[in-house]
C-alpha positions as CSV (number, residue, x, y, z in Angstrom):
1,M,-31.8,-46.9,44.6
2,L,-29.2,-45.2,46.7
3,Q,-27.8,-46.9,49.8
4,V,-28.6,-45.1,53.1
5,S,-25.0,-45.8,54.3
6,N,-23.7,-43.9,51.3
7,I,-26.1,-41.0,51.8
8,R,-24.9,-40.8,55.4
9,A,-21.2,-40.9,54.4
10,H,-21.5,-38.6,51.4
11,K,-24.5,-36.4,52.1
12,E,-23.1,-33.0,51.1
13,E,-21.3,-34.5,48.0
14,Y,-24.5,-36.2,46.9
15,I,-26.6,-33.0,47.4
16,N,-24.2,-31.0,45.3
17,S,-24.0,-33.7,42.6
18,L,-27.8,-34.0,42.4
19,K,-28.0,-30.2,41.8
20,R,-26.6,-31.0,38.3
21,R,-29.8,-32.9,37.8
22,N,-31.8,-29.9,39.0
23,F,-32.9,-32.1,42.0
24,N,-32.9,-30.7,45.5
25,A,-32.2,-33.6,47.9
26,E,-31.4,-31.7,51.1
27,E,-34.7,-32.1,52.9
28,L,-35.2,-35.6,51.6
29,F,-31.8,-36.7,52.9
30,E,-32.6,-35.3,56.3
31,E,-35.9,-37.1,56.4
32,I,-34.3,-40.3,55.2
33,L,-31.5,-40.2,57.8
34,T,-34.0,-39.5,60.6
35,L,-36.2,-42.4,59.5
36,D,-33.1,-44.6,59.3
37,E,-32.1,-43.7,62.9
38,S,-35.6,-44.5,64.0
39,R,-35.5,-47.8,62.1
40,R,-32.2,-48.8,63.6
41,S,-33.2,-47.8,67.1
42,T,-36.4,-49.8,66.8
43,Q,-34.5,-52.8,65.4
44,T,-32.1,-52.7,68.4
45,E,-35.0,-52.5,70.9
46,L,-36.8,-55.3,69.0
47,D,-33.7,-57.5,69.1
48,E,-33.3,-57.0,72.8
49,T,-36.9,-57.7,73.5
50,L,-36.8,-60.9,71.4
51,A,-33.6,-62.0,73.2
52,E,-35.2,-61.4,76.6
53,S,-38.4,-63.3,75.5
54,N,-36.3,-66.3,74.3
55,Q,-34.4,-66.4,77.6
56,L,-37.7,-66.3,79.5
57,S,-39.0,-69.2,77.5
58,K,-36.0,-71.3,78.5
59,E,-36.4,-70.3,82.1
60,I,-40.1,-71.1,82.1
61,G,-39.4,-74.6,80.7
62,I,-36.8,-75.3,83.4
63,L,-39.2,-74.1,86.1
64,F,-42.1,-76.3,84.9
65,K,-39.8,-79.3,84.7
66,S,-38.6,-78.7,88.3
67,G,-42.2,-78.3,89.5
68,E,-42.0,-74.6,90.3
69,Q,-45.4,-73.8,88.8
70,Q,-46.0,-70.5,90.5
71,K,-42.7,-69.0,89.4
72,A,-43.2,-70.3,85.9
73,T,-46.7,-68.8,85.7
74,I,-45.4,-65.4,86.8
75,L,-42.7,-65.5,84.1
76,K,-45.2,-66.7,81.6
77,E,-47.3,-63.5,82.2
78,K,-44.2,-61.4,81.6
79,S,-43.5,-63.4,78.4
80,V,-46.9,-62.6,77.1
81,Q,-46.3,-58.9,77.7
82,L,-42.9,-59.1,75.9
83,K,-44.6,-60.7,72.9
84,E,-47.0,-57.9,72.7
85,V,-44.2,-55.4,72.9
86,S,-42.4,-57.3,70.2
87,K,-45.4,-57.2,67.9
88,T,-45.7,-53.4,68.4
89,L,-42.0,-52.9,67.7
90,S,-42.1,-55.2,64.7
91,D,-45.1,-53.3,63.2
92,S,-43.3,-50.0,63.9
93,F,-40.1,-51.3,62.3
94,A,-42.0,-52.5,59.1
95,E,-43.9,-49.1,58.8
96,T,-40.7,-47.1,59.2
97,A,-38.8,-49.3,56.7
98,K,-41.6,-48.9,54.2
99,K,-41.6,-45.1,54.5
100,L,-37.8,-45.2,54.1
101,E,-37.9,-47.3,51.0
102,D,-40.6,-45.2,49.5
103,L,-38.5,-42.1,49.9
104,L,-35.4,-43.8,48.5
105,Y,-37.4,-44.7,45.4
106,T,-38.0,-41.0,44.7
107,I,-34.3,-40.1,44.5
108,P,-32.5,-40.4,41.1
109,N,-29.0,-41.8,40.7
110,I,-26.0,-39.7,41.5
111,P,-24.5,-38.4,38.3
112,N,-20.9,-39.3,37.3
113,D,-18.5,-36.4,37.5
114,L,-18.4,-36.4,33.6
115,V,-22.1,-35.4,33.5
116,P,-22.5,-31.7,32.7
117,A,-25.0,-29.5,34.4
118,G,-28.0,-28.6,32.3
119,T,-31.8,-28.4,32.1
120,S,-32.7,-30.0,28.8
121,E,-31.4,-31.8,25.6
122,E,-30.0,-28.4,24.5
123,D,-27.3,-28.7,27.1
124,N,-26.1,-32.1,26.0
125,I,-22.5,-32.2,24.8
126,E,-21.5,-33.6,21.4
127,I,-18.4,-35.7,21.9
128,Y,-18.1,-37.5,18.5
129,K,-19.4,-37.2,15.0
130,K,-18.8,-39.4,11.9
131,G,-20.1,-39.9,8.4
132,E,-20.9,-37.6,5.5
133,I,-24.5,-36.4,5.2
134,P,-25.6,-37.5,1.7
135,V,-26.9,-34.9,-0.8
136,L,-30.3,-36.2,-1.9
137,A,-31.7,-35.8,-5.3
138,E,-34.5,-33.4,-6.0
139,G,-37.9,-34.8,-4.9
140,S,-36.4,-36.9,-2.1
141,M,-39.0,-38.0,0.6
142,P,-39.2,-38.6,4.3
143,H,-39.4,-42.3,5.2
144,W,-43.2,-42.3,5.8
145,E,-43.7,-41.3,2.2
146,L,-41.1,-43.8,0.9
147,A,-42.8,-46.5,2.9
148,K,-46.1,-45.8,1.1
149,K,-44.5,-45.4,-2.3
150,Y,-42.7,-48.8,-2.2
151,D,-45.5,-50.5,-0.1
152,I,-43.1,-51.7,2.6
153,I,-44.6,-50.2,5.8
154,D,-48.4,-49.6,6.3
155,F,-49.1,-47.2,9.0
156,E,-52.8,-46.9,8.2
157,L,-53.3,-50.7,8.4
158,G,-51.6,-50.8,11.8
159,N,-53.9,-48.0,12.9
160,K,-56.9,-50.1,11.8
161,I,-55.7,-53.3,13.6
162,T,-54.6,-51.7,16.8
163,G,-54.1,-47.9,16.7
164,A,-51.5,-45.2,15.9
165,G,-47.9,-46.3,16.6
166,F,-48.3,-49.9,15.6
167,P,-47.1,-50.2,12.0
168,V,-47.3,-53.2,9.7
169,Y,-44.1,-54.1,7.9
170,K,-44.7,-55.7,4.5
171,G,-42.6,-57.6,1.9
172,K,-39.1,-56.1,1.5
173,G,-39.8,-53.9,4.5
174,A,-40.4,-56.9,6.8
175,R,-37.3,-58.6,5.3
176,L,-35.1,-55.5,5.9
177,Q,-36.4,-55.3,9.5
178,R,-35.6,-59.0,10.0
179,A,-32.2,-58.5,8.4
180,L,-31.3,-55.7,10.9
181,I,-32.3,-57.8,13.9
182,T,-30.2,-60.8,12.7
183,Y,-27.3,-58.5,11.9
184,F,-27.3,-56.8,15.3
185,L,-27.6,-60.2,17.1
186,D,-24.8,-61.7,15.1
187,K,-22.5,-58.7,15.8
188,A,-23.3,-59.0,19.5
189,A,-22.5,-62.7,19.5
190,D,-19.2,-62.0,17.7
191,A,-18.4,-59.4,20.5
192,G,-18.9,-62.0,23.2
193,Y,-22.5,-61.4,24.2
194,T,-24.7,-64.4,25.1
195,E,-28.1,-64.4,23.4
196,F,-31.3,-64.8,25.4
197,Q,-34.9,-65.1,24.3
198,L,-36.9,-63.3,27.0
199,P,-40.5,-62.9,28.3
200,L,-42.3,-59.8,26.9
201,L,-44.3,-59.5,30.2
202,V,-42.7,-58.8,33.6
203,N,-44.0,-58.7,37.1
204,E,-43.9,-55.7,39.4
205,A,-40.7,-56.8,41.2
206,S,-38.9,-56.8,37.9
207,G,-40.1,-53.3,37.1
208,F,-38.9,-52.0,40.5
209,G,-35.6,-53.9,40.1
210,T,-34.5,-51.9,37.0
211,G,-36.2,-48.7,38.0
212,Q,-39.1,-48.5,35.5
213,L,-41.4,-48.6,38.6
214,P,-42.4,-46.4,40.1
215,D,-40.7,-43.7,37.9
216,K,-42.2,-44.6,34.5
217,E,-45.4,-46.5,35.5
218,G,-47.5,-44.2,33.3
219,Q,-45.4,-45.1,30.3
220,M,-45.8,-48.9,30.6
221,Y,-48.7,-51.0,29.4
222,H,-50.3,-52.7,32.4
223,V,-52.2,-56.0,32.2
224,T,-54.3,-55.3,35.2
225,E,-56.0,-58.6,35.7
226,D,-52.6,-60.4,36.0
227,D,-50.7,-57.4,37.4
228,L,-48.0,-57.8,34.6
229,Y,-46.4,-55.1,32.5
230,L,-45.4,-55.2,28.8
231,I,-41.7,-54.6,28.6
232,P,-40.5,-51.1,27.5
233,T,-37.1,-52.6,26.7
234,A,-35.3,-56.0,26.9
235,E,-33.2,-54.4,29.7
236,V,-35.9,-55.2,32.2
237,P,-36.2,-59.0,31.9
238,M,-32.5,-59.4,30.9
239,T,-31.1,-57.5,34.0
240,N,-33.7,-59.3,36.2
241,L,-32.2,-62.6,35.2
242,F,-29.7,-61.8,37.9
243,R,-32.0,-60.5,40.6
244,D,-31.4,-61.9,44.1
245,R,-28.0,-63.4,43.1
246,I,-24.6,-63.5,44.7
247,L,-22.0,-63.8,42.0
248,T,-18.4,-65.1,42.2
249,D,-15.3,-64.4,40.1
250,A,-16.2,-67.4,38.0
251,D,-19.4,-65.8,36.9
252,F,-17.7,-62.8,35.2
253,P,-17.7,-61.6,32.5
254,I,-21.5,-61.3,32.2
255,N,-22.4,-60.0,28.7
256,C,-26.0,-60.5,27.5
257,T,-27.9,-59.7,24.4
258,G,-31.5,-60.3,23.2
259,Y,-34.0,-59.2,20.6
260,T,-37.5,-58.2,21.8
261,P,-40.4,-56.1,20.7
262,C,-40.8,-53.2,23.1
263,F,-43.9,-51.5,24.2
264,R,-44.3,-47.8,25.3
265,R,-47.4,-45.8,25.8
266,E,-45.5,-42.6,25.0
267,A,-48.2,-40.6,26.6
268,G,-48.3,-36.9,25.5
269,S,-46.3,-37.5,22.3
270,Y,-47.9,-35.6,19.4
271,G,-46.9,-33.5,16.4
272,A,-44.8,-33.7,13.2
273,H,-41.7,-34.9,15.1
274,V,-43.4,-38.2,15.9
275,R,-44.6,-39.0,12.4
276,G,-43.9,-42.4,10.8
277,L,-41.2,-44.4,12.6
278,N,-40.0,-41.5,14.7
279,R,-41.9,-42.6,17.7
280,L,-43.9,-45.8,18.1
281,H,-45.9,-47.7,20.8
282,Q,-44.5,-51.0,19.6
283,F,-41.0,-51.4,18.1
284,D,-38.2,-53.9,17.8
285,K,-34.8,-53.5,19.5
286,V,-31.7,-55.5,20.2
287,E,-30.3,-54.8,23.6
288,I,-26.9,-55.4,25.3
289,V,-26.5,-55.7,29.0
290,R,-23.4,-56.1,31.1
291,I,-22.9,-56.9,34.8
292,E,-19.5,-55.8,36.0
293,K,-17.4,-55.3,39.1
294,P,-17.2,-51.6,40.0
295,E,-13.6,-51.2,39.0
296,N,-14.3,-52.5,35.5
297,S,-17.6,-50.8,34.7
298,Y,-16.4,-47.7,32.9
299,A,-14.1,-49.6,30.7
300,A,-17.1,-51.8,29.9
301,L,-19.1,-48.7,29.1
302,D,-16.4,-47.5,26.7
303,G,-16.5,-51.0,25.1
304,M,-20.2,-50.8,24.6
305,V,-19.9,-47.4,22.9
306,E,-17.3,-48.8,20.5
307,H,-19.6,-51.7,19.7
308,I,-22.4,-49.4,18.7
309,K,-20.0,-47.2,16.7
310,D,-19.0,-50.3,14.8
311,L,-22.6,-51.1,13.9
312,L,-23.2,-47.6,12.6
313,N,-19.8,-47.5,10.7
314,E,-20.7,-50.7,8.9
315,L,-24.2,-49.4,8.1
316,K,-22.5,-46.2,6.8
317,L,-25.0,-43.9,8.4
318,P,-24.0,-40.4,9.5
319,Y,-24.1,-40.3,13.3
320,R,-23.0,-38.4,16.4
321,I,-22.6,-39.2,20.1
322,L,-23.8,-37.0,22.9
323,R,-23.0,-37.0,26.6
324,L,-26.2,-36.3,28.4
325,C,-26.5,-33.4,30.8
326,G,-28.0,-33.7,34.3
327,G,-31.4,-32.4,33.1
328,D,-31.7,-35.0,30.3
329,L,-30.2,-37.9,32.2
330,G,-32.4,-40.9,32.9
331,F,-33.6,-41.5,36.5
332,T,-31.5,-44.6,37.0
333,S,-28.4,-43.6,35.1
334,A,-25.1,-42.3,36.4
335,L,-23.7,-41.6,32.9
336,T,-25.4,-41.9,29.5
337,Y,-24.2,-41.6,25.9
338,D,-26.9,-41.1,23.3
339,F,-26.3,-42.0,19.6
340,E,-28.2,-40.1,17.0
341,V,-28.4,-40.8,13.2
342,F,-29.0,-37.9,10.8
343,S,-32.2,-38.1,8.9
344,T,-31.4,-36.3,5.7
345,A,-34.9,-36.0,4.4
346,Q,-36.2,-34.7,7.7
347,D,-33.0,-32.6,8.2
348,R,-32.8,-33.6,11.9
349,W,-31.0,-35.9,14.2
350,L,-32.8,-39.0,15.5
351,E,-31.9,-40.8,18.7
352,I,-31.2,-44.5,18.0
353,S,-29.4,-45.7,21.1
354,S,-28.6,-44.9,24.7
355,V,-25.8,-46.7,26.5
356,S,-25.7,-46.2,30.2
357,N,-23.8,-47.1,33.4
358,F,-26.2,-47.4,36.4
359,E,-23.3,-48.2,38.8
360,T,-24.9,-49.8,41.9
361,F,-28.3,-48.0,41.6
362,Q,-30.1,-51.0,39.9
363,A,-28.0,-53.6,41.8
364,N,-29.2,-52.3,45.1
365,R,-32.8,-52.7,44.1
366,L,-32.1,-56.1,42.5
367,K,-30.1,-57.3,45.6
368,L,-27.4,-58.3,43.1
369,R,-24.0,-58.7,44.7
370,Y,-20.7,-60.5,44.3
371,K,-18.2,-61.9,46.7
372,D,-14.8,-60.2,46.5
373,K,-11.5,-62.0,47.1
374,D,-11.9,-61.5,50.9
375,G,-15.4,-63.0,50.9
376,K,-17.1,-59.6,51.4
377,K,-20.3,-59.1,49.5
378,E,-20.4,-56.0,47.3
379,L,-23.0,-54.5,44.9
380,V,-22.1,-54.9,41.2
381,H,-22.5,-52.3,38.5
382,T,-25.1,-52.8,35.8
383,L,-24.9,-51.3,32.3
384,N,-27.2,-51.5,29.2
385,G,-27.4,-50.1,25.7
386,S,-29.6,-50.3,22.6
387,A,-27.6,-52.1,19.9
388,L,-29.8,-51.0,18.2
389,A,-33.4,-49.7,18.3
390,L,-34.8,-50.4,14.8
391,P,-37.4,-47.8,13.9
392,R,-35.1,-44.8,13.5
393,V,-32.2,-46.9,12.1
394,L,-34.7,-48.1,9.5
395,A,-35.9,-44.5,8.9
396,G,-32.3,-43.4,8.5
397,I,-31.6,-46.2,5.9
398,L,-34.7,-45.4,3.9
399,E,-34.0,-41.7,3.8
400,N,-30.3,-41.7,3.4
401,Y,-30.1,-44.6,0.9
402,Q,-32.9,-43.4,-1.4
403,T,-32.1,-42.8,-5.0
404,P,-34.2,-42.1,-8.1
405,E,-34.1,-45.8,-8.9
406,G,-35.1,-47.0,-5.4
407,I,-33.8,-47.5,-1.9
408,K,-30.4,-49.2,-1.8
409,V,-29.7,-51.7,0.9
410,P,-26.6,-51.1,3.0
411,E,-23.9,-53.5,1.8
412,V,-23.5,-55.2,5.2
413,L,-27.2,-56.2,5.1
414,V,-27.4,-57.7,1.6
415,K,-26.4,-61.2,2.8
416,Y,-29.4,-61.1,5.2
417,T,-31.9,-59.5,2.9
418,G,-31.1,-61.4,-0.3
419,F,-31.7,-58.2,-2.3
420,T,-29.8,-55.0,-3.0
421,I,-32.5,-52.5,-3.7
422,I,-36.1,-51.8,-2.8
423,D,-37.9,-50.6,-6.0
């Protein structure tokens, strides 16, 4: 959520920056600044009324003690009137503050200067590519056919138990899935990330804190009776570990990781491009989150990008990195890099990670600050990335490592799986 003080100070700059997101903020900003003026004016009037009321209470007490009942009664009547005015002003302040907050929730983050203008994924910029795309033998299959051939993932059984998008992993498929999770967590620990086991359900405040609510409410599974939400990513509970905190220098660096299942309704997703593991309602992911001082956050973002590159280099999967344009940038992000693995059997790129810097956008919602060396409280920057999301990584391994003899296991995973081939 943007800060009103920053909107006031950088209004024209923000309006122009948001145009790269194809978002017109001019009228919204005018309404926000008008509401803020009203809120501040009401706050001033309320403070003055309360101060006058408190002074009257002291005077009334003195008059009663000195036996001046008539004067005390007159002042008491005035005190009652002031309390009524205070109640009206307080209600007006709360109503204006709520309207202001609701408007602020509708405005996306200001894109970093590196974010190119654009309207869709077609305008994203490829900044890095690595890995040879393997030449597959004749008769090579997409992963959903390989899964059935080797009996390692059962999509139909998942559909029977729950519905489409909830696959059942079996035998070596389940072991390969577990191997990837352990490998990703071990690599994160080696890189200095502290591991957390996290709740899979969060409350509304947590959803608002990281920006899933109200922006993505329709994409989250909602347990209505308890008013809880199944997490769409470990980013939500992990970042909320620090909600309503004031940090000090001793708390940094803050590097967190965790494995969780993730749940997304993915409403409106249909067609061949979502077959198999390409898009699921439940999937596994290892997440990395960093909390940084503003001056360190972009160096931290670069470090997260290098961490994910290292994972893909060791898995020996062909991949590329895209810098997202304004039209494809997530609501809360200031700058995002997407990683994509090439699926040889499908002849297409599959997104397997997004790593983002949210700058102060989440921290303002979370009320997450730190004390600088002068004791001043400042908002931190928050960052997160998938390291990695498993379904499409697994799809890439199955398809790119297939041979006439079976599916080879990437060398780096053999110590976790205990086998070298799925046959």
